[in-house]
C-alpha positions, 0 to 999 in steps of 0.5 A: 618498794615491793619486788613484784616479779614471780619467783619459780618456787620449785624446779621440775624433777629430773630422773634417770631410770636405768631400766623401766619396768613399764613404759606406756602412752595414752590420751585423756579427753575427747578427740580434738581436746585430748591431753597426751602422756608418756608414762614410766614405771620403775620399782615403786616410782611412776612418772607421767610426762605431758607431750603433744600428739605429734611428739607421740606420733613422731616417737612411734614412727621413729620406733617403726623405722628402727624395727624395719632396720634391725632383726626384730622378732614379732611382738607377742600380744600386747601387755596391759597398756592403759595409763595408771592413776594418778596421772599427774605430769611432772613436766611437759616434754620439749624434745627427746632423743632415741637410740638403740643398741643392737648388742644389748637389745635396749633403747635409751630415751633422753627427754628434756623439759619444755621451759620458757627461755632462760629457765633450766629444764629438767631432764629424763632418761630411761632404758627399755627393752625391745619388747617394751618399745615394740608394745609402746609403738603398737599402742601409741599408734592406736592412741594417735589414730583414735583422734579426729579423722584427717580432712580429705582436702587439707590433711589436718584434723576435721574440726567437729566443733564447726570449723571450716577447712582452710581450703574451703575459705579461700586460703591455700 
């Protein structure tokens, strides 16, 4: 009798970058149907990771919190922050942690892949400078805000495809 179970042929790739040369984020697609990415470059290697809009928003908010608590020089003008081609995400981010070293003026970011329960997740780690993360925060804030405007009644995104606000259909 044949075994019909699906076998995962290849585990996702983990990575550890001591210092990235570039970190950016972006979205592809129309508002409401956009796919969000975090992209890292070090030497000759380019890594793209898929993530949710809320994860990018939360990362931006956490970075802004750090900037408000530490002595941060004003950011110079932003470097080029567009996503680089090819954009082939190696995996989807499940969760991330962010730490900042005031002495080194460096951020450490750890990422864990979103996987099915029981599967072994890939992990990622990178270090980035204060200036790189300032640029990421400013750019990511504009990427997040470029989506659908919030509904004035419920705060959720306005559905341009004809959806109705839950507050207008009797749900609270």
